[in-house]
C-alpha positions as CSV (number, residue, x, y, z in Angstrom):
1,M,-3.2,-9.9,38.9
2,T,-1.7,-11.7,41.5
3,R,2.3,-12.4,40.8
4,E,3.3,-16.5,40.9
5,T,6.8,-17.8,41.0
6,V,7.2,-19.3,37.9
7,S,9.7,-22.3,37.1
8,T,9.9,-23.9,33.9
9,P,8.6,-23.1,30.3
10,P,5.3,-24.4,29.2
11,S,4.8,-27.7,26.5
12,N,5.6,-26.9,23.1
13,G,2.5,-28.3,21.7
14,E,0.8,-24.9,24.2
15,L,3.0,-23.0,22.7
16,E,2.0,-24.3,18.6
17,A,-1.3,-22.9,20.1
18,L,-0.1,-19.8,20.8
19,L,1.4,-19.4,17.6
20,E,-1.6,-20.2,16.4
21,Y,-3.4,-18.0,18.1
22,L,-1.4,-14.7,17.1
23,H,-1.0,-15.5,13.4
24,E,-5.1,-15.4,13.6
25,R,-6.1,-12.7,15.2
26,R,-3.1,-10.1,14.3
27,N,-0.9,-11.5,11.5
28,F,2.0,-12.0,13.0
29,D,3.9,-15.0,12.2
30,F,6.5,-16.0,14.6
31,R,6.0,-19.4,13.3
32,G,8.7,-19.8,11.7
33,Y,11.3,-18.4,14.3
34,K,13.2,-20.9,16.3
35,R,11.6,-22.3,19.3
36,A,14.2,-22.2,21.8
37,S,15.0,-18.1,21.7
38,L,10.9,-17.5,20.8
39,S,9.9,-19.9,23.5
40,R,12.1,-18.0,26.5
41,R,11.5,-14.5,25.1
42,I,7.7,-15.5,25.5
43,F,7.7,-17.0,29.2
44,K,9.9,-13.9,29.9
45,R,6.4,-12.2,29.7
46,M,4.4,-14.4,30.9
47,Q,6.6,-14.5,33.7
48,A,6.7,-11.1,34.2
49,I,1.9,-11.0,34.8
50,G,2.6,-13.7,36.9
51,V,1.4,-16.7,33.9
52,D,2.3,-20.2,34.0
53,D,0.8,-21.6,31.2
54,Y,-0.1,-20.5,27.7
55,Q,-3.2,-21.1,27.8
56,R,-4.4,-18.5,30.6
57,Y,-2.1,-16.3,28.7
58,I,-3.8,-16.7,25.8
59,E,-7.0,-15.6,28.1
60,V,-5.4,-12.5,28.9
61,L,-4.2,-11.6,25.6
62,E,-8.9,-12.0,25.1
63,A,-9.6,-9.5,28.1
64,N,-6.5,-7.2,27.9
65,P,-5.9,-6.1,23.9
66,G,-3.4,-3.8,24.9
67,E,-1.2,-7.3,26.1
68,F,-0.3,-8.4,22.8
69,A,2.3,-5.1,22.0
70,E,4.0,-5.9,25.0
71,L,4.4,-9.0,24.2
72,F,5.5,-7.9,20.7
73,N,8.1,-5.9,21.7
74,T,9.0,-8.4,24.2
75,I,9.5,-11.1,21.2
76,L,11.1,-8.6,19.0
77,I,14.1,-7.9,19.8
78,N,15.4,-4.4,18.7
79,V,19.5,-4.5,19.3
80,T,21.6,-3.0,17.1
81,S,24.4,0.3,16.6
82,L,24.9,2.9,14.6
83,M,28.1,1.7,12.8
84,R,27.3,-1.8,14.5
85,D,30.7,-3.8,13.5
86,P,33.4,-1.5,13.0
87,E,35.3,-4.1,10.3
88,A,31.8,-5.2,8.4
89,W,31.0,-1.5,8.0
90,A,34.3,-0.4,6.7
91,A,34.5,-2.9,4.2
92,L,31.1,-1.9,2.6
93,G,32.1,1.5,2.7
94,A,35.6,0.6,0.6
95,S,34.5,-1.9,-1.8
96,V,30.7,-1.9,-2.0
97,I,29.3,1.3,-1.9
98,P,32.1,2.9,-4.9
99,A,31.2,-0.2,-7.0
100,I,27.4,0.7,-6.6
101,V,28.5,4.2,-7.3
102,D,30.6,4.3,-10.0
103,A,28.3,1.3,-12.0
104,K,25.6,4.0,-11.9
105,D,25.1,7.5,-13.8
106,S,24.5,10.5,-12.3
107,D,20.7,11.0,-12.5
108,H,20.3,7.2,-12.4
109,P,18.6,6.0,-9.1
110,I,20.1,3.7,-6.3
111,R,18.0,1.5,-4.3
112,V,18.6,0.5,-0.9
113,W,17.2,-1.8,1.6
114,S,17.7,-2.2,5.1
115,A,15.7,-5.1,6.3
116,G,15.0,-5.4,9.7
117,T,16.1,-2.2,10.4
118,A,14.6,-1.4,14.2
119,S,14.9,1.9,15.1
120,G,17.0,2.6,12.3
121,E,20.9,2.8,13.3
122,E,21.7,0.9,10.7
123,A,19.7,2.7,7.8
124,Y,21.1,6.4,9.4
125,S,24.7,4.2,9.1
126,L,24.0,3.7,5.3
127,A,22.6,7.3,4.6
128,V,25.7,9.0,6.1
129,L,28.4,6.2,3.9
130,F,26.1,7.2,0.6
131,A,25.9,10.9,1.1
132,D,29.9,10.9,2.1
133,A,30.5,8.7,-0.7
134,L,28.2,11.3,-3.4
135,G,27.6,14.1,-1.9
136,E,24.5,15.7,-0.6
137,D,23.3,16.9,-4.1
138,R,23.5,14.0,-5.7
139,F,22.3,11.9,-2.8
140,R,19.1,14.3,-1.8
141,R,18.3,13.4,-5.9
142,S,19.2,9.8,-6.0
143,V,19.5,7.7,-3.2
144,K,16.1,6.4,-1.7
145,I,16.9,4.2,1.3
146,Y,14.3,1.9,2.0
147,A,14.0,0.8,5.8
148,T,11.6,-1.5,7.2
149,D,10.9,-3.5,10.4
150,A,7.8,-5.8,11.9
151,D,8.1,-3.7,15.0
152,S,5.7,-1.3,14.3
153,D,7.1,1.1,17.8
154,A,10.3,0.9,16.5
155,L,9.8,2.3,13.6
156,A,8.3,5.0,15.1
157,D,11.7,5.3,16.7
158,A,13.4,5.4,13.6
159,R,11.0,8.5,12.3
160,H,12.7,10.5,14.7
161,G,16.6,10.0,13.8
162,R,17.5,11.4,17.3
163,Y,20.1,9.8,18.4
164,S,22.5,10.7,21.9
165,E,25.9,13.3,20.4
166,A,28.4,10.3,22.3
167,D,27.1,7.3,19.6
168,L,27.3,9.8,16.8
169,V,31.0,10.9,16.8
170,R,31.8,7.5,18.5
171,A,30.3,6.1,14.8
172,F,30.5,8.4,12.3
173,G,33.8,11.1,14.0
174,E,33.4,14.3,14.5
175,E,33.7,15.5,10.7
176,R,30.9,13.6,9.2
177,T,28.3,14.0,12.3
178,S,28.9,17.5,12.4
179,R,28.0,17.7,8.5
180,F,24.9,15.1,8.5
181,F,23.3,15.9,12.1
182,E,21.9,19.1,13.5
183,V,23.2,18.8,17.0
184,E,21.7,20.1,19.9
185,N,21.4,19.5,24.4
186,G,23.8,16.6,23.7
187,Y,21.8,15.0,20.6
188,G,21.7,15.2,17.3
189,T,19.1,14.5,14.8
190,F,19.9,13.5,11.1
191,R,19.5,16.6,8.6
192,G,15.8,16.9,7.1
193,D,16.9,17.7,3.5
194,L,19.0,14.3,3.8
195,R,16.1,12.4,5.6
196,R,13.8,12.6,2.8
197,A,15.8,9.9,1.0
198,L,14.5,7.4,3.5
199,I,11.2,5.5,3.8
200,F,10.7,4.0,6.9
201,G,7.7,1.6,6.3
202,R,6.6,-2.1,8.6
203,H,7.5,-5.2,6.0
204,D,6.7,-9.0,7.8
205,L,9.9,-10.4,5.8
206,V,7.8,-13.9,6.4
207,Q,4.8,-13.0,4.4
208,D,4.9,-9.4,2.9
209,P,6.7,-9.7,-0.9
210,P,9.7,-8.0,-1.2
211,I,10.9,-4.6,-2.4
212,S,12.0,-5.2,-5.7
213,R,15.1,-3.1,-8.4
214,I,17.2,-2.9,-4.9
215,D,21.1,-2.5,-5.7
216,L,21.8,-3.4,-1.5
217,I,20.5,-5.3,0.9
218,A,21.2,-4.9,4.7
219,C,19.9,-7.9,6.9
220,R,22.4,-7.7,9.9
221,N,21.5,-10.2,12.5
222,T,17.9,-11.0,11.5
223,L,18.2,-14.2,9.9
224,M,19.7,-15.7,13.2
225,Y,16.3,-15.7,14.9
226,F,14.6,-17.9,12.2
227,T,14.3,-21.3,11.2
228,S,16.7,-22.5,8.4
229,D,13.8,-23.4,5.7
230,I,12.1,-19.6,6.9
231,Q,16.0,-18.3,6.0
232,V,15.8,-19.9,2.6
233,K,12.6,-18.1,1.9
234,I,13.7,-15.3,2.7
235,L,17.5,-15.3,1.0
236,A,15.5,-16.1,-2.1
237,S,12.9,-13.2,-1.9
238,F,16.2,-11.3,-1.3
239,H,17.7,-12.6,-4.4
240,F,14.5,-11.8,-6.2
241,A,14.8,-7.9,-5.1
242,L,18.0,-7.4,-6.4
243,N,19.1,-6.2,-9.6
244,P,21.9,-8.3,-11.1
245,G,24.9,-7.8,-9.8
246,G,23.6,-6.1,-6.8
247,Y,24.5,-7.0,-3.0
248,L,23.6,-8.2,0.1
249,F,25.2,-7.4,3.5
250,L,24.6,-9.8,6.4
251,G,25.4,-9.8,10.2
252,K,28.3,-12.1,11.3
253,S,25.8,-15.2,12.6
254,E,24.5,-15.7,9.5
255,A,26.4,-18.1,8.2
256,L,23.7,-20.3,6.0
257,A,24.0,-17.3,3.0
258,T,27.4,-18.1,2.8
259,R,26.8,-21.2,2.1
260,S,23.7,-20.7,-0.4
261,Q,24.1,-21.1,-4.5
262,M,22.3,-17.8,-5.1
263,S,25.2,-15.5,-4.5
264,Q,28.3,-14.8,-5.4
265,V,30.8,-14.3,-1.9
266,L,32.8,-11.1,-1.8
267,D,33.3,-11.2,1.5
268,L,33.4,-14.1,3.1
269,R,35.0,-12.9,6.7
270,Q,32.4,-9.9,6.7
271,H,29.4,-11.3,4.9
272,I,29.0,-9.3,1.9
273,L,27.6,-11.6,-0.7
274,R,26.9,-10.2,-4.5
275,K,23.9,-11.2,-7.0
276,D,25.8,-13.0,-10.3
277,G,24.7,-10.6,-13.6
278,I,24.6,-12.5,-16.0
279,N,24.1,-11.3,-19.6
280,T,23.9,-13.8,-22.2
281,E,25.0,-12.8,-25.9
282,V,24.4,-14.2,-29.1
283,A,26.4,-14.3,-32.2
284,L,24.8,-12.1,-35.2
285,F,23.5,-14.3,-38.6
286,T,22.2,-13.1,-41.7
287,A,20.0,-14.6,-42.4
288,A,18.9,-16.0,-46.6
289,P,15.4,-15.2,-47.5
290,A,13.1,-17.5,-47.8
291,G,12.8,-20.0,-50.4
292,R,16.3,-19.8,-51.4
293,P,19.4,-22.5,-50.2
294,A,21.2,-21.6,-47.3
295,R,24.5,-19.9,-47.9
296,A,27.6,-18.5,-45.6
297,I,27.6,-15.3,-44.9
298,R,29.5,-12.6,-47.5
299,G,31.3,-9.5,-46.9
300,E,34.1,-8.5,-44.7
301,G,34.6,-11.3,-42.4
302,G,31.9,-13.2,-43.4
303,R,34.3,-16.5,-44.5
304,S,35.5,-16.6,-40.7
305,A,31.7,-16.0,-39.1
306,E,30.9,-19.0,-41.3
307,G,33.4,-21.0,-40.4
308,A,33.7,-20.3,-37.0
309,F,29.6,-21.2,-37.2
310,E,30.1,-24.2,-39.3
311,H,32.7,-25.5,-36.8
312,G,31.5,-24.5,-33.8
313,A,31.5,-26.9,-31.0
314,V,27.9,-26.2,-29.8
315,A,24.7,-27.2,-32.3
316,Q,23.0,-24.0,-33.3
317,V,20.2,-23.8,-36.3
318,V,19.5,-20.7,-37.7
319,L,15.5,-19.5,-38.8
320,D,14.9,-16.4,-40.8
321,A,11.9,-14.0,-39.5
322,N,9.2,-16.5,-41.1
323,A,10.4,-19.5,-39.0
324,I,12.1,-20.9,-42.3
325,I,15.0,-22.9,-41.6
326,V,18.7,-21.2,-42.5
327,L,21.3,-22.3,-41.3
328,A,22.9,-25.3,-38.8
329,N,26.2,-26.4,-38.4
330,R,27.5,-29.0,-38.4
331,A,27.6,-30.0,-34.9
332,A,24.0,-29.3,-34.9
333,R,23.1,-31.7,-38.1
334,R,24.8,-34.6,-36.3
335,L,22.9,-33.9,-32.6
336,L,19.6,-33.6,-34.1
337,S,20.2,-35.7,-37.6
338,I,19.4,-32.7,-39.6
339,G,20.2,-33.2,-43.3
340,S,20.1,-30.8,-46.1
341,A,16.8,-31.3,-47.5
342,E,15.5,-29.3,-44.6
343,L,17.2,-26.4,-45.0
344,G,14.5,-24.1,-45.8
345,R,11.8,-25.6,-45.0
346,H,9.0,-24.4,-42.5
347,L,10.6,-25.7,-38.9
348,R,6.9,-27.0,-38.6
349,E,8.3,-29.4,-41.0
350,A,11.3,-31.1,-39.1
351,E,11.5,-33.5,-36.9
352,F,13.4,-31.7,-34.5
353,S,10.4,-28.6,-34.1
354,F,9.2,-30.9,-31.3
355,R,12.5,-33.5,-30.3
356,P,14.4,-33.5,-27.8
357,A,11.5,-30.2,-27.1
358,D,9.1,-28.4,-28.5
359,L,10.2,-25.4,-30.2
360,R,7.5,-24.3,-32.3
361,G,5.8,-22.6,-29.3
362,P,9.1,-21.3,-28.0
363,V,10.3,-19.4,-31.5
364,E,6.5,-17.8,-31.7
365,R,6.9,-15.9,-29.3
366,V,11.0,-15.0,-29.6
367,L,9.2,-13.5,-33.4
368,R,6.5,-11.8,-31.2
369,E,8.0,-10.5,-28.3
370,R,11.6,-10.4,-29.7
371,R,13.0,-12.2,-25.9
372,P,14.8,-14.6,-25.6
373,V,13.7,-17.8,-24.3
374,T,15.9,-20.9,-22.4
375,I,14.7,-24.2,-21.8
376,Y,16.4,-26.0,-19.0
377,D,17.2,-30.3,-18.5
378,V,16.5,-31.3,-21.7
379,A,16.8,-35.3,-21.9
380,W,17.9,-36.2,-25.2
381,Q,19.2,-39.2,-26.6
382,S,20.9,-38.6,-30.3
383,P,20.2,-41.4,-32.7
384,A,23.6,-41.1,-33.9
385,A,24.9,-42.1,-30.5
386,S,24.8,-45.0,-28.9
387,D,26.5,-43.7,-25.1
388,E,24.0,-42.9,-22.4
389,P,21.6,-40.0,-22.7
390,T,22.4,-36.5,-22.8
391,T,21.2,-33.4,-21.1
392,L,20.7,-29.7,-23.2
393,D,20.0,-26.1,-22.1
394,V,18.0,-25.2,-25.3
395,L,18.3,-21.1,-25.9
396,V,16.0,-19.6,-28.4
397,A,17.0,-15.9,-29.1
398,P,16.4,-13.4,-31.5
399,L,19.0,-12.3,-34.1
400,E,18.7,-8.2,-34.8
401,G,18.3,-6.6,-37.5
402,S,17.7,-9.8,-39.5
403,G,14.5,-10.4,-37.1
404,G,15.4,-13.9,-37.7
405,V,16.1,-16.6,-34.3
406,L,19.0,-18.4,-33.2
407,I,18.4,-21.5,-31.4
408,T,21.5,-23.3,-29.1
409,F,21.8,-26.9,-27.8
410,Q,24.0,-26.6,-25.5
411,D,25.1,-29.4,-23.6
412,V,24.9,-29.4,-19.8
413,T,25.8,-33.1,-18.9
414,R,28.4,-33.0,-17.4
415,Y,27.6,-29.4,-15.8
416,Q,25.0,-31.3,-14.5
417,H,26.4,-33.9,-13.0
418,L,28.7,-31.8,-10.8
419,R,25.7,-29.9,-10.1
420,E,24.6,-33.9,-9.0
421,E,27.4,-34.4,-7.0
422,L,28.2,-30.7,-5.7
423,E,24.5,-30.5,-4.0
424,R,25.5,-33.5,-2.4
425,S,28.5,-32.6,-1.1
426,R,26.7,-29.5,0.0
427,R,23.9,-30.9,1.9
428,E,26.2,-32.9,3.7
429,L,28.5,-29.8,4.6
430,E,25.3,-28.2,5.8
431,T,24.3,-31.2,8.1
432,A,28.2,-30.6,9.3
433,Y,27.3,-26.9,9.9
434,E,23.7,-27.5,11.4
435,E,24.5,-27.9,14.7
436,L,27.7,-25.3,14.9
437,Q,25.6,-22.6,13.4
438,S,22.7,-23.3,15.9
439,T,24.4,-23.4,18.6
440,V,26.6,-19.8,17.7
441,E,22.8,-18.1,16.5
442,E,21.6,-19.4,20.1
443,L,24.9,-17.5,21.8
444,E,24.1,-14.2,19.3
445,T,20.4,-14.3,20.9
446,T,21.2,-14.3,24.3
447,N,23.2,-11.6,23.8
448,E,21.3,-9.2,22.2
449,E,18.7,-10.1,24.6
450,L,21.0,-9.1,27.4
451,Q,22.2,-6.2,25.3
452,S,17.9,-5.4,24.7
453,T,17.6,-5.2,28.3
454,N,20.2,-2.8,28.7
455,E,18.5,-0.6,26.3
456,E,15.2,-1.0,27.7
457,L,16.0,1.9,30.2
458,E,18.2,3.8,27.9
459,T,15.4,4.5,25.7
460,T,12.7,5.1,28.2
461,N,13.7,9.4,27.8
462,E,13.3,8.8,23.9
463,E,10.0,7.5,24.7
464,L,9.2,10.2,26.8
465,H,10.2,13.5,25.1
466,S,8.1,12.2,21.8
467,T,5.0,11.7,23.8
468,N,5.8,14.8,25.0
469,E,6.2,16.2,21.3
470,E,2.8,14.6,20.1
471,L,1.3,16.0,23.4
472,E,2.4,19.5,22.3
473,T,1.6,19.4,18.4
474,M,-2.3,17.4,19.8
475,N,-2.8,20.5,21.6
476,E,-2.2,23.1,19.0
477,E,-4.0,20.9,16.8
478,L,-7.2,21.5,19.4
479,Q,-6.6,24.6,19.9
480,S,-6.5,25.9,16.3
481,T,-9.8,23.3,16.0
482,N,-11.4,25.1,18.5
483,E,-10.6,28.5,17.3
484,E,-12.2,26.8,13.8
485,L,-15.5,25.7,15.8
486,E,-15.5,29.6,17.5
487,A,-15.6,31.8,14.3
488,I,-18.2,28.8,13.1
489,N,-20.5,29.3,16.4
490,N,-20.5,33.2,15.5
491,E,-21.6,32.6,12.0
492,L,-24.2,30.3,12.8
493,R,-25.9,33.0,15.3
494,E,-25.3,36.1,12.8
495,R,-27.3,33.4,10.4
496,S,-29.9,32.6,12.8
497,A,-30.1,35.8,14.0
498,E,-30.6,37.4,10.7
499,V,-33.3,34.6,10.2
500,T,-34.6,34.7,13.3
501,E,-35.4,38.8,12.5
502,L,-36.6,37.6,8.6
503,N,-39.2,35.8,10.4
504,Q,-40.9,38.6,12.7
505,F,-40.2,41.0,9.2
506,L,-42.8,38.4,7.6
507,Q,-44.7,37.6,10.4
508,S,-45.5,41.9,10.8
509,I,-46.4,41.7,7.2
510,L,-48.8,39.0,7.1
511,G,-50.2,40.1,10.7
512,S,-50.9,44.1,9.4
513,L,-52.8,42.7,5.9
514,Q,-56.6,42.8,6.6
515,S,-56.9,40.3,4.4
516,G,-56.8,36.7,5.2
517,V,-53.8,35.0,3.7
518,V,-52.7,31.6,2.9
519,V,-49.7,30.3,1.4
520,L,-49.5,27.0,-0.2
521,G,-46.7,25.0,-1.6
522,P,-46.3,22.8,-4.6
523,D,-48.2,20.1,-3.2
524,M,-51.3,22.3,-1.8
525,D,-49.4,22.3,1.8
526,I,-50.4,25.1,3.8
527,R,-46.9,27.2,4.8
528,A,-48.4,30.3,5.8
529,W,-51.5,31.6,7.7
530,N,-51.8,35.0,9.1
531,R,-54.0,36.3,12.3
532,Q,-56.9,37.4,9.8
533,A,-57.3,34.0,8.4
534,E,-57.7,33.0,11.9
535,E,-60.1,35.2,12.5
536,L,-61.9,34.2,9.4
537,W,-62.4,30.7,9.8
538,G,-61.5,29.9,13.3
539,L,-58.5,27.8,12.6
540,R,-55.7,28.7,14.4
541,S,-51.9,28.8,12.1
542,D,-50.6,25.7,14.1
543,E,-52.8,23.5,13.5
544,V,-53.5,24.0,9.7
545,I,-49.9,24.6,8.7
546,G,-48.6,21.3,7.0
547,Q,-52.0,20.4,6.1
548,H,-53.4,19.9,2.5
549,F,-55.6,22.9,1.9
550,L,-58.7,21.0,0.8
551,N,-58.9,19.1,3.2
552,L,-59.4,21.4,5.8
553,D,-62.9,22.0,7.6
554,I,-64.1,25.3,7.5
555,G,-66.8,27.3,6.1
556,F,-65.7,27.8,3.3
557,P,-66.2,25.2,0.4
558,V,-62.3,25.0,-0.4
559,D,-63.3,22.6,-3.2
560,K,-64.3,25.3,-5.4
561,L,-60.2,26.0,-5.4
562,R,-58.6,23.5,-6.5
563,T,-59.4,24.2,-10.9
564,A,-58.0,27.6,-9.7
565,I,-55.1,26.8,-7.4
566,R,-53.8,24.7,-9.7
567,N,-53.6,26.6,-13.1
568,C,-51.8,29.3,-10.7
569,A,-49.3,26.5,-9.7
570,T,-48.7,25.4,-12.8
571,G,-48.3,28.7,-14.6
572,R,-51.2,27.9,-17.3
573,S,-52.4,31.8,-15.4
574,E,-50.6,34.0,-13.7
575,R,-53.6,35.3,-11.1
576,E,-57.2,33.3,-10.3
577,Q,-60.1,34.9,-8.7
578,V,-63.4,33.4,-7.1
579,V,-66.1,34.5,-5.5
580,Q,-67.8,31.9,-3.6
581,P,-70.4,32.2,-0.4
582,A,-69.2,31.3,2.8
583,V,-69.5,31.6,6.4
584,N,-67.6,32.5,8.8
585,R,-66.4,31.2,11.9
586,R,-69.0,32.7,13.9
587,G,-71.6,31.2,11.3
588,R,-72.6,34.1,9.3
589,P,-72.9,33.8,5.6
590,V,-70.4,35.8,4.0
591,E,-69.3,36.5,0.4
592,C,-65.7,35.6,0.3
593,T,-63.7,36.7,-2.3
594,V,-60.5,34.9,-2.6
595,T,-57.3,36.3,-5.3
596,M,-54.7,33.8,-6.1
597,S,-51.6,34.3,-7.0
598,R,-48.6,32.3,-8.3
599,L,-45.5,32.4,-5.8
600,I,-42.0,32.2,-7.8
601,G,-38.9,32.5,-6.6
602,D,-35.2,31.2,-8.6
603,G,-37.2,31.6,-11.2
604,S,-39.1,28.9,-10.4
605,N,-42.8,27.4,-9.2
606,R,-42.9,28.2,-5.6
607,G,-46.4,27.9,-4.6
608,V,-49.5,29.4,-4.5
609,I,-50.3,32.5,-2.8
610,L,-54.6,32.9,-1.9
611,I,-56.1,36.6,-0.5
612,M,-59.3,35.9,1.3
613,D,-61.6,38.9,1.1
614,A,-65.1,38.3,3.5
615,A,-67.9,40.8,3.6
616,K,-71.6,40.1,4.6
617,R,-73.9,39.4,1.9
618,D,-75.4,43.2,2.3
619,G,-72.1,44.4,1.5
620,S,-70.4,45.1,4.8
621,S,-67.5,44.0,7.4
622,P,-68.7,40.8,8.4
623,L,-67.6,41.5,12.0
624,A,-69.1,44.9,11.7
625,D,-72.3,44.5,14.2
626,A,-70.8,42.1,16.3
627,G,-69.5,45.1,18.8
628,P,-66.3,44.5,20.5
629,A,-69.0,42.3,23.1
630,A,-69.4,39.5,20.5
631,A,-65.9,39.7,18.9
632,R,-64.9,39.1,22.4
633,A,-67.4,36.2,23.4
634,D,-66.6,34.7,19.8
635,G,-62.6,35.1,20.4
636,Q,-63.3,33.1,24.3
637,R,-65.5,30.6,22.3
638,A,-62.9,29.7,19.7
């Protein structure tokens, strides 16, 4: 293709059409990427092949499927390094990893996710830090590091875990390099026994579901390529993937996450966040048996617990295992207008069972499953109050030991107002930061692209080395396959020689018999027809093999043998003999004796053997008086 000079990128409308095409044909969704950097990367690839508009480039992709890989390699910038941004990794190793290790029992698994791992440097950096903190035995036993990326080619490089010795020493120091890497010829490969802890796989952060039950997610300088809406979506997936108290480790250019309310910021400078682990605990009360009036808790500390329950600021109602109302503190009676007559009644008979929210379904679910249920943001206007409506969070939780249920009505009106004000302030701040963040991310993206161009040259030797190793492996596999095929061919030749020898032996036996021999299959199809049968009836073997015996037109009335053949074939008779007048191939009348025997093989019916002996009416052989000349003449006519 002739190169053309291309000056400016095509229009955005054509770009959107190209993105839709890539999504439909190859299931790569680049629609969530920032358009400025995305169009710049695609335009770079178009310049490389001399195409000046997106429609022509789609035609190139249609005609050359290999171009998809080149385009994806250009778009997916795989810029990374071992322990990139040393200060951030030092903070991670000093605070986060020890906290994760201390929170886990020795046999409890530690699950780590390196999202957007590119060529694997980030994943191996995590492996070195965890192996150093845990010790090699516990690391092999407990740690799983899931390293994912949308670029399958980058993952292929990452699986080798092979980096230059200089880069390893610069990142980890000589001591850790010698402990965790096998160094040879200036390159170090991550140790094979520790490598089993790393699992590499393709994963699209936009389309694929997240990996679950993760203690630490590292996703550094990956989100900056996506639009803010897609960043929020990915952060929500990360929040779902993390265990309560799990950590999120982001890059220095990804500031949106630090302004998210989904996680707690631990280190703003190094962008380390933590998912709050909130465990709601409820006080335990002992419910009175059904049908008895509600009484305060007795026994040691009973009066104190009763007073705390009765005068608590939060409205609470206690039900027994049969959903009978046992206790209601003063705040609940005032908030929900619960009278003394309702104590000892079933929840369904109380007005507050459906006002301010329908509690009957959640209570039944908690009694059945013994797991708490929360109903958020319930608007309620108390009959006893004339002020503005309140907002409640209703928690229905099981009471351990008694089998009952505790219903808590938490007034969150003030917190809702604060949330609204905070959300309004956050949106204003978000607007102010958006342009600055976009500028920072664009600059970082440009730096990444420049670094990617430099690293492309450095990775060429690595790719050639990997290709050579694959070719050596393929040669070994082909050699093994050839040896197997040669062994099979030798065995087939031996089997073929055995079959040929057996066939010759069988033909020799049949040809040596003085009687005509015919072998029939189970369906009366002719399987064998010896030379004497040819001499007797004038039909060659190749003319009758496979034909139905009863359909033969010879000088013998074969239909007369139908019953006898069936008797032998079905096992009603092991041997049958029929004597019948016939005419041989020379037209002479003969007396033909046909002896039929059942052919048995492997314990099952295989057919019938017919032995035919023909004699002239005077008892001599039908060819005895023909003389050699007659026999030769008959043979020529045949």
